[in-house]
C-alpha positions in Angstrom: -15.6 3.6 16.0 -17.7 0.5 16.5 -16.1 -3.0 16.3 -15.6 -3.1 12.6 -15.6 -6.4 10.6 -15.8 -7.4 7.0 -19.6 -7.7 7.2 -19.6 -3.9 7.5 -18.1 -3.5 4.0 -20.7 -1.6 1.9 -21.9 -3.1 -1.4 -19.1 -2.5 -3.9 -21.1 -3.3 -7.0 -20.0 -1.0 -9.9 -16.8 0.0 -8.2 -13.3 -0.8 -9.4 -10.1 -1.4 -7.3 -6.4 -1.9 -7.9 -4.6 -3.8 -5.1 -0.8 -4.0 -5.3 0.9 -7.1 -3.9 -2.4 -9.0 -4.0 -1.0 -12.4 -4.5 -0.7 -13.2 -0.8 -1.1 -12.0 2.8 -3.3 -9.0 3.6 -3.3 -7.8 0.0 -4.9 -11.1 -1.2 -7.5 -10.9 1.6 -8.3 -7.3 0.8 -8.8 -8.1 -2.9 -10.9 -11.1 -2.1 -13.2 -9.3 0.3 -13.7 -6.4 -2.1 -14.5 -8.9 -4.9 -16.9 -10.7 -2.6 -18.8 -7.5 -2.1 -19.1 -6.9 -5.9 -16.1 -4.8 -6.8 -14.1 -5.3 -10.0 -10.6 -6.0 -8.7 -7.3 -5.9 -10.4 -4.5 -7.9 -8.7 -1.2 -6.1 -9.4 1.7 -8.4 -8.6 5.4 -8.6 -9.3 5.5 -12.4 -9.8 3.3 -13.6 -12.7 3.1 -17.2 -11.6 2.1 -16.3 -8.1 -0.3 -13.6 -9.4 -2.1 -16.1 -11.6 -2.2 -18.7 -8.8 -3.8 -16.0 -6.6 -6.3 -15.2 -9.3 -7.3 -18.8 -9.6 -7.6 -19.2 -5.8 -9.7 -16.1 -5.5 -12.1 -17.3 -8.2 -12.4 -20.6 -6.4 -13.3 -18.9 -3.2 -15.6 -16.3 -4.8 -16.9 -17.9 -7.9 -18.7 -14.8 -9.2 -15.7 -12.5 -8.6 -14.9 -9.9 -11.3 -11.1 -10.1 -10.9 -8.1 -9.8 -13.2 -4.3 -10.0 -12.9 -1.6 -7.8 -14.4 2.1 -7.7 -13.7 3.6 -4.8 -11.7 7.1 -4.5 -10.3 7.2 -1.5 -8.0 11.0 -1.8 -7.9 11.2 -0.9 -11.6 9.7 2.4 -12.7 9.5 1.3 -16.3 7.2 -1.5 -15.0 5.1 1.0 -13.1 4.7 3.1 -16.3 3.7 0.1 -18.4 1.1 -1.0 -15.8 -0.4 2.5 -15.5 -0.5 3.3 -19.2 -2.0 -0.1 -19.9 -4.8 0.4 -17.5 -7.0 2.5 -19.9 -9.0 -0.6 -20.7 -9.7 -1.3 -17.0 -13.1 0.2 -16.2 -12.6 3.1 -18.6 -11.8 6.4 -16.9 -13.0 5.1 -13.5 -10.9 4.0 -10.5 -12.7 4.0 -7.2 -9.9 2.5 -5.1 -6.2 2.2 -5.2 -4.7 0.1 -2.4 -0.9 0.6 -2.1 -0.3 -2.6 -0.3 2.8 -4.3 -1.7 6.1 -3.9 0.2 9.4 -5.5 1.3 10.7 -5.7 4.8 14.2 -5.7 6.4 16.1 -6.9 3.3 19.9 -7.0 2.9 21.1 -4.0 1.1 20.2 -3.9 -2.5 18.9 -1.5 -5.1 15.9 -1.2 -7.4 16.2 -1.3 -11.2 16.5 2.5 -11.0 19.3 2.5 -8.4 17.2 3.4 -5.3 17.6 1.5 -2.0 15.2 -1.4 -2.3 12.9 -0.6 0.7 12.6 3.1 0.0 12.3 2.5 -3.7 9.6 -0.2 -3.5 7.6 0.8 -0.5 7.5 4.5 -1.2 8.8 5.6 -4.6 7.1 2.9 -6.6 3.7 3.6 -5.0 4.3 7.4 -5.3 4.8 7.0 -9.0 1.9 4.6 -9.4 -0.5 6.9 -7.6 0.6 9.9 -9.6 0.1 8.1 -12.9 -3.4 6.9 -11.9 -4.4 10.2 -10.3 -6.5 11.3 -13.4 -8.8 8.3 -13.0 -9.1 8.8 -9.3 -9.9 12.5 -9.6 -12.8 11.9 -12.0 -14.3 9.1 -9.9 -16.8 10.2 -7.2 -15.9 8.8 -3.8 -12.5 7.5 -4.9 -9.9 6.6 -2.2 -6.2 5.9 -2.0 -5.1 3.7 0.9 -1.4 3.2 1.7 -0.3 0.4 3.9 2.2 1.5 6.5 3.4 -0.2 9.7 3.7 0.5 13.4 7.4 0.0 12.8 7.4 3.5 11.1 8.2 4.6 14.7 11.7 3.2 14.3 12.8 6.2 12.2 11.8 9.4 10.4 12.9 9.8 6.8 16.4 11.2 6.4 16.0 13.7 3.6 19.8 13.9 3.2 20.2 10.2 2.8 17.0 8.7 1.4 18.9 5.8 -0.1 20.8 4.9 3.1 24.1 5.3 1.3 26.0 6.6 4.4 25.0 3.7 6.6 22.5 0.9 6.1 20.5 -0.7 8.8 17.7 -3.0 7.4 15.2 -2.2 10.1 15.9 1.6 10.2 15.6 1.6 6.4 12.2 -0.2 6.7 11.0 2.2 9.4 12.0 5.2 7.1 10.1 3.7 4.2 7.0 3.3 6.3 7.3 6.8 7.7 7.5 7.9 4.0 4.2 6.1 3.4 2.5 8.2 6.1 4.2 11.4 5.0 3.0 10.7 1.5 -0.6 10.3 2.7 -0.4 13.5 4.7 0.9 15.5 1.8 -1.5 13.9 -0.7 -4.4 14.8 1.6 -3.2 18.4 1.8 -2.9 18.7 -1.9 -6.2 17.1 -2.7 -7.9 19.5 -0.2 -6.2 22.5 -1.8 -7.4 21.4 -5.2 -10.9 21.0 -3.9 -11.0 17.3 -4.6 -13.2 14.8 -2.7 -10.7 12.0 -3.2 -9.7 10.6 0.3 -6.2 9.5 1.0 -5.8 7.4 4.2 -3.4 4.9 5.6 -3.6 1.6 7.4 -1.4 -1.0 9.1 -2.0 -4.7 9.9 -0.5 -4.8 13.4 1.4 -8.0 13.6 0.0 -10.2 10.8 1.6 -13.5 10.1 2.6 -13.3 6.5 5.6 -14.1 4.3 6.8 -10.5 4.6 8.6 -11.0 7.8 10.7 -14.0 6.7 11.7 -12.8 3.2 14.9 -11.1 4.3 16.2 -14.0 6.3 15.3 -16.5 3.6 17.0 -14.3 1.0 20.3 -14.5 3.0 19.9 -18.2 3.9 19.7 -17.4 7.6 17.5 -20.5 8.4 17.7 -20.1 12.2 16.5 -16.5 12.0 13.8 -17.5 9.6 12.6 -20.2 12.0 12.7 -17.8 14.9 10.5 -15.3 13.0 8.1 -18.1 12.0 7.7 -19.0 15.7 7.0 -15.4 16.5 4.4 -15.3 13.8 2.7 -18.3 15.3 2.9 -17.0 18.9 2.0 -13.3 18.4 0.8 -12.7 14.9 -2.8 -12.6 13.8 -4.0 -14.1 10.5 -3.9 -12.2 7.2 -7.7 -12.0 7.4 -7.3 -10.1 10.7 -4.4 -8.0 9.4 -6.4 -6.9 6.3 -9.2 -5.4 8.4 -7.5 -2.0 8.8 -6.9 -1.8 5.1 -10.5 -2.7 4.3 -11.9 -0.3 6.9 -9.8 2.6 5.5 -10.9 1.7 2.0 -14.7 1.3 2.5 -15.9 2.6 5.9 -18.3 5.6 5.4 -17.1 9.0 6.6 -13.4 8.1 6.6 -11.4 11.3 7.2 -8.5 12.3 5.0 -5.1 11.4 6.5 -6.5 8.8 8.8 -4.3 6.0 10.1 -6.2 2.8 10.8 -4.9 -0.3 12.6 -5.8 -3.0 15.2 -7.3 -1.5 18.3 -4.5 -2.8 20.6 -1.7 -2.1 18.2 -1.0 -5.7 17.3 -4.3 -7.4 16.6 -8.0 -7.0 16.8 -10.7 -4.8 15.3 -9.5 -1.7 13.4 -9.5 1.7 15.1 -7.6 5.0 14.7 -4.0 4.2 15.3 -1.1 6.0 17.0 1.4 7.6 14.6 4.7 9.4 15.2 4.4 13.2 15.2 7.0 13.5 12.4 4.5 11.8 10.0 2.4 15.0 10.1 5.2 17.4 9.6 4.2 19.7 6.7 7.7 20.8 5.9 9.1 17.3 5.8 6.1 15.9 3.7 6.5 18.7 1.2 10.2 18.2 0.8 9.8 14.5 0.5 7.1 15.0 -2.1 9.2 17.4 -4.2 12.2 15.0 -4.0 10.0 12.0 -5.0 8.7 13.9 -8.1 12.3 14.5 -9.1 13.5 11.0 -8.4 10.6 9.3 -10.2 10.0 11.9 -13.0 6.3 11.7 -12.1 4.6 15.1 -11.6 1.1 15.2 -10.1 -1.6 17.1 -11.9 -4.6 17.7 -9.6 -6.9 19.3 -12.3 -10.0 17.1 -13.0 -9.2 16.9 -16.7 -5.6 15.9 -16.2 -4.2 13.4 -18.6 -1.0 11.4 -18.3 
């Protein structure tokens, strides 16, 4: 792969995109750059005030942007359903690109509105449900893609199918690693099922390397651990790349021609730099694990995937 940069993004005129967690960080950059190239972009964000502020900022940076905001809380399946069912007026039956970007990292133990461990529930189950509900639009759109944002920290742990909600023992970083492994297992299984159905929709994954965003400090700030928060901030400054750099993998996976299904794209050296095919733990391509996680995810969310082209929610 050549040294890919945003100038390589093909013209996106006529295409539509949904980006979750687009109010800040790499999600905001991805939304901005897609809008800059002509896409109609929907910012799907949990916090309405921050979402509207991001919308106004994006319009100031890209004055001719076709961009909207709608609320979406991935930690609440009722919010996911409201968002998905209310999307019928967004570009009709068309959806070219779904970027599953939003996420939480290393939080103290807490649960979603539906009782799932927060990191697994938000990072995996919320996006699993959202993708399933939007699948009919994706299936009927030529060249559609689903991009899930994982992390190199997926290498911390495989999913534990017998303790998906970390009820036996909770370690914030192990739980985060499991949720990011779940992202990759989801892309692996989605790619397999799309291929079996004869669909041309591409499912791929990306990671930002070490990007300096507010994601890293959220857990420490939530607990009032100011010294830990400051230490993380210093690490961001010393090691992290900018959100613009971190978003390159996502944008590459979303728009680069000839992207292969089940690809995993990230910085060339792992932490920063131009995007390239990335290392992934062998367990993220385990067919048995991905199938079992898929089946369990359908049961937990109540969302069943229908891969027929004329599928309706």
